[in-house]
A tleap script that builds the chain and sets N, CA, C and O, in Angstrom:
source leaprc.protein.ff14SB
mol = sequence {
  NMET VAL GLN LEU GLY MET VAL ILE ASN SER
  GLN GLU TYR PHE ASP TYR HIE HIE ALA GLU
  THR ASP VAL PHE GLU SER VAL ASN LYS ARG
  GLU LEU GLU LEU GLY SER ALA ALA MET ALA
  THR ILE ILE TYR LEU MET ASP LYS THR CLEU
}
set mol.1.N position { 88.476 89.932 85.046 }
set mol.1.CA position { 88.547 90.915 86.110 }
set mol.1.C position { 88.864 90.206 87.418 }
set mol.1.O position { 88.227 89.212 87.764 }
set mol.2.N position { 89.834 90.715 88.128 }
set mol.2.CA position { 90.253 90.115 89.394 }
set mol.2.C position { 89.796 91.010 90.538 }
set mol.2.O position { 90.041 92.216 90.535 }
set mol.3.N position { 89.138 90.413 91.501 }
set mol.3.CA position { 88.746 91.150 92.707 }
set mol.3.C position { 89.282 90.408 93.908 }
set mol.3.O position { 89.181 89.184 94.001 }
set mol.4.N position { 89.850 91.159 94.820 }
set mol.4.CA position { 90.333 90.553 96.058 }
set mol.4.C position { 90.295 91.583 97.154 }
set mol.4.O position { 90.177 92.782 96.901 }
set mol.5.N position { 90.394 91.110 98.357 }
set mol.5.CA position { 90.380 92.013 99.489 }
set mol.5.C position { 90.780 91.295 100.756 }
set mol.5.O position { 90.991 90.082 100.766 }
set mol.6.N position { 90.880 92.050 101.802 }
set mol.6.CA position { 91.238 91.482 103.084 }
set mol.6.C position { 90.250 91.988 104.123 }
set mol.6.O position { 90.023 93.192 104.239 }
set mol.7.N position { 89.671 91.079 104.867 }
set mol.7.CA position { 88.729 91.445 105.907 }
set mol.7.C position { 89.410 91.222 107.252 }
set mol.7.O position { 89.855 90.115 107.555 }
set mol.8.N position { 89.486 92.265 108.042 }
set mol.8.CA position { 90.143 92.182 109.344 }
set mol.8.C position { 89.093 92.048 110.428 }
set mol.8.O position { 88.105 92.782 110.441 }
set mol.9.N position { 89.307 91.108 111.336 }
set mol.9.CA position { 88.435 90.967 112.468 }
set mol.9.C position { 88.754 92.080 113.448 }
set mol.9.O position { 89.683 91.966 114.247 }
set mol.10.N position { 87.985 93.153 113.386 }
set mol.10.CA position { 88.290 94.353 114.157 }
set mol.10.C position { 88.193 94.125 115.658 }
set mol.10.O position { 88.708 94.935 116.429 }
set mol.11.N position { 87.556 93.061 116.090 }
set mol.11.CA position { 87.466 92.779 117.509 }
set mol.11.C position { 88.798 92.325 118.073 }
set mol.11.O position { 89.017 92.418 119.281 }
set mol.12.N position { 89.683 91.842 117.234 }
set mol.12.CA position { 90.980 91.362 117.722 }
set mol.12.C position { 92.130 92.238 117.273 }
set mol.12.O position { 93.198 92.183 117.882 }
set mol.13.N position { 91.965 93.037 116.243 }
set mol.13.CA position { 93.080 93.806 115.700 }
set mol.13.C position { 93.524 94.907 116.672 }
set mol.13.O position { 94.708 95.023 116.989 }
set mol.14.N position { 92.583 95.695 117.131 }
set mol.14.CA position { 92.863 96.716 118.154 }
set mol.14.C position { 92.087 96.334 119.413 }
set mol.14.O position { 90.922 95.941 119.346 }
set mol.15.N position { 92.745 96.455 120.547 }
set mol.15.CA position { 92.040 96.239 121.804 }
set mol.15.C position { 91.085 97.406 122.083 }
set mol.15.O position { 90.019 97.216 122.669 }
set mol.16.N position { 91.471 98.591 121.665 }
set mol.16.CA position { 90.651 99.797 121.842 }
set mol.16.C position { 90.699 100.565 120.534 }
set mol.16.O position { 91.718 100.581 119.845 }
set mol.17.N position { 89.570 101.208 120.196 }
set mol.17.CA position { 89.533 101.932 118.923 }
set mol.17.C position { 88.936 103.319 119.152 }
set mol.17.O position { 87.961 103.458 119.889 }
set mol.18.N position { 89.510 104.337 118.530 }
set mol.18.CA position { 89.072 105.728 118.645 }
set mol.18.C position { 89.106 106.202 120.083 }
set mol.18.O position { 88.148 106.797 120.576 }
set mol.19.N position { 90.190 105.942 120.735 }
set mol.19.CA position { 90.379 106.403 122.109 }
set mol.19.C position { 91.829 106.874 122.247 }
set mol.19.O position { 92.622 106.755 121.312 }
set mol.20.N position { 92.155 107.395 123.389 }
set mol.20.CA position { 93.545 107.808 123.628 }
set mol.20.C position { 94.502 106.632 123.547 }
set mol.20.O position { 95.685 106.806 123.256 }
set mol.21.N position { 93.997 105.448 123.801 }
set mol.21.CA position { 94.838 104.240 123.728 }
set mol.21.C position { 94.916 103.660 122.325 }
set mol.21.O position { 95.519 102.607 122.118 }
set mol.22.N position { 94.301 104.351 121.347 }
set mol.22.CA position { 94.311 103.893 119.954 }
set mol.22.C position { 95.639 104.286 119.318 }
set mol.22.O position { 95.707 105.190 118.485 }
set mol.23.N position { 96.685 103.590 119.728 }
set mol.23.CA position { 98.033 103.854 119.244 }
set mol.23.C position { 98.640 102.549 118.748 }
set mol.23.O position { 98.115 101.465 119.000 }
set mol.24.N position { 99.756 102.676 118.038 }
set mol.24.CA position { 100.384 101.500 117.445 }
set mol.24.C position { 100.728 100.448 118.503 }
set mol.24.O position { 100.668 99.250 118.227 }
set mol.25.N position { 101.084 100.882 119.694 }
set mol.25.CA position { 101.441 99.926 120.747 }
set mol.25.C position { 100.244 99.068 121.181 }
set mol.25.O position { 100.428 98.018 121.798 }
set mol.26.N position { 99.023 99.509 120.863 }
set mol.26.CA position { 97.828 98.746 121.231 }
set mol.26.C position { 97.471 97.682 120.212 }
set mol.26.O position { 96.567 96.878 120.440 }
set mol.27.N position { 98.177 97.671 119.083 }
set mol.27.CA position { 97.884 96.705 118.027 }
set mol.27.C position { 98.265 95.299 118.503 }
set mol.27.O position { 99.332 95.096 119.083 }
set mol.28.N position { 97.394 94.357 118.253 }
set mol.28.CA position { 97.677 92.961 118.568 }
set mol.28.C position { 98.761 92.490 117.605 }
set mol.28.O position { 98.522 92.373 116.403 }
set mol.29.N position { 99.947 92.223 118.132 }
set mol.29.CA position { 101.113 91.895 117.304 }
set mol.29.C position { 100.851 90.702 116.404 }
set mol.29.O position { 101.216 90.732 115.229 }
set mol.30.N position { 100.234 89.660 116.920 }
set mol.30.CA position { 99.971 88.451 116.132 }
set mol.30.C position { 99.031 88.746 114.961 }
set mol.30.O position { 99.252 88.267 113.849 }
set mol.31.N position { 97.986 89.532 115.214 }
set mol.31.CA position { 97.058 89.878 114.132 }
set mol.31.C position { 97.750 90.717 113.067 }
set mol.31.O position { 97.472 90.548 111.880 }
set mol.32.N position { 98.643 91.616 113.463 }
set mol.32.CA position { 99.386 92.418 112.502 }
set mol.32.C position { 100.285 91.531 111.645 }
set mol.32.O position { 100.372 91.713 110.431 }
set mol.33.N position { 100.954 90.569 112.283 }
set mol.33.CA position { 101.824 89.648 111.552 }
set mol.33.C position { 101.026 88.813 110.556 }
set mol.33.O position { 101.460 88.616 109.421 }
set mol.34.N position { 99.867 88.326 110.975 }
set mol.34.CA position { 99.042 87.510 110.075 }
set mol.34.C position { 98.529 88.337 108.897 }
set mol.34.O position { 98.509 87.860 107.763 }
set mol.35.N position { 98.117 89.572 109.166 }
set mol.35.CA position { 97.639 90.429 108.089 }
set mol.35.C position { 98.753 90.782 107.113 }
set mol.35.O position { 98.534 90.816 105.902 }
set mol.36.N position { 99.940 91.041 107.633 }
set mol.36.CA position { 101.091 91.347 106.770 }
set mol.36.C position { 101.454 90.149 105.899 }
set mol.36.O position { 101.748 90.302 104.713 }
set mol.37.N position { 101.433 88.976 106.481 }
set mol.37.CA position { 101.745 87.754 105.714 }
set mol.37.C position { 100.707 87.519 104.628 }
set mol.37.O position { 101.052 87.127 103.513 }
set mol.38.N position { 99.445 87.757 104.944 }
set mol.38.CA position { 98.384 87.571 103.962 }
set mol.38.C position { 98.552 88.536 102.787 }
set mol.38.O position { 98.430 88.134 101.630 }
set mol.39.N position { 98.829 89.801 103.083 }
set mol.39.CA position { 98.993 90.781 102.016 }
set mol.39.C position { 100.244 90.481 101.181 }
set mol.39.O position { 100.218 90.637 99.960 }
set mol.40.N position { 101.335 90.054 101.822 }
set mol.40.CA position { 102.540 89.706 101.064 }
set mol.40.C position { 102.275 88.533 100.142 }
set mol.40.O position { 102.763 88.505 99.012 }
set mol.41.N position { 101.510 87.569 100.613 }
set mol.41.CA position { 101.159 86.407 99.790 }
set mol.41.C position { 100.326 86.810 98.601 }
set mol.41.O position { 100.568 86.339 97.489 }
set mol.42.N position { 99.344 87.676 98.807 }
set mol.42.CA position { 98.483 88.152 97.719 }
set mol.42.C position { 99.321 88.872 96.675 }
set mol.42.O position { 99.169 88.631 95.478 }
set mol.43.N position { 100.201 89.753 97.124 }
set mol.43.CA position { 101.037 90.513 96.180 }
set mol.43.C position { 101.957 89.573 95.395 }
set mol.43.O position { 102.123 89.726 94.185 }
set mol.44.N position { 102.546 88.612 96.082 }
set mol.44.CA position { 103.425 87.638 95.428 }
set mol.44.C position { 102.645 86.855 94.363 }
set mol.44.O position { 103.109 86.729 93.230 }
set mol.45.N position { 101.488 86.340 94.712 }
set mol.45.CA position { 100.701 85.541 93.762 }
set mol.45.C position { 100.215 86.383 92.591 }
set mol.45.O position { 100.179 85.901 91.459 }
set mol.46.N position { 99.841 87.627 92.845 }
set mol.46.CA position { 99.420 88.489 91.745 }
set mol.46.C position { 100.577 88.743 90.789 }
set mol.46.O position { 100.382 88.773 89.574 }
set mol.47.N position { 101.763 88.923 91.319 }
set mol.47.CA position { 102.936 89.153 90.490 }
set mol.47.C position { 103.220 87.949 89.597 }
set mol.47.O position { 103.627 88.109 88.446 }
set mol.48.N position { 103.009 86.762 90.117 }
set mol.48.CA position { 103.308 85.537 89.365 }
set mol.48.C position { 102.227 85.207 88.345 }
set mol.48.O position { 102.507 84.531 87.355 }
set mol.49.N position { 101.006 85.666 88.562 }
set mol.49.CA position { 99.906 85.280 87.669 }
set mol.49.C position { 99.526 86.339 86.653 }
set mol.49.O position { 98.919 86.019 85.631 }
set mol.50.N position { 99.867 87.591 86.908 }
set mol.50.CA position { 99.445 88.656 85.974 }
set mol.50.C position { 100.498 89.002 84.990 }
set mol.50.O position { 100.292 89.874 84.145 }
savepdb mol mol.pdb
quit
């Protein structure tokens, strides 16, 4: 059985949460890039190992 997940540091991902400013433009670009790269890596490795 394989278990995996991704934990996002919510203090850095959005500068504001559940407010009028909670829009895509408020997303920390670097954190989004790092999260996307991590998920792409996980998917790639799962494809190669399963």
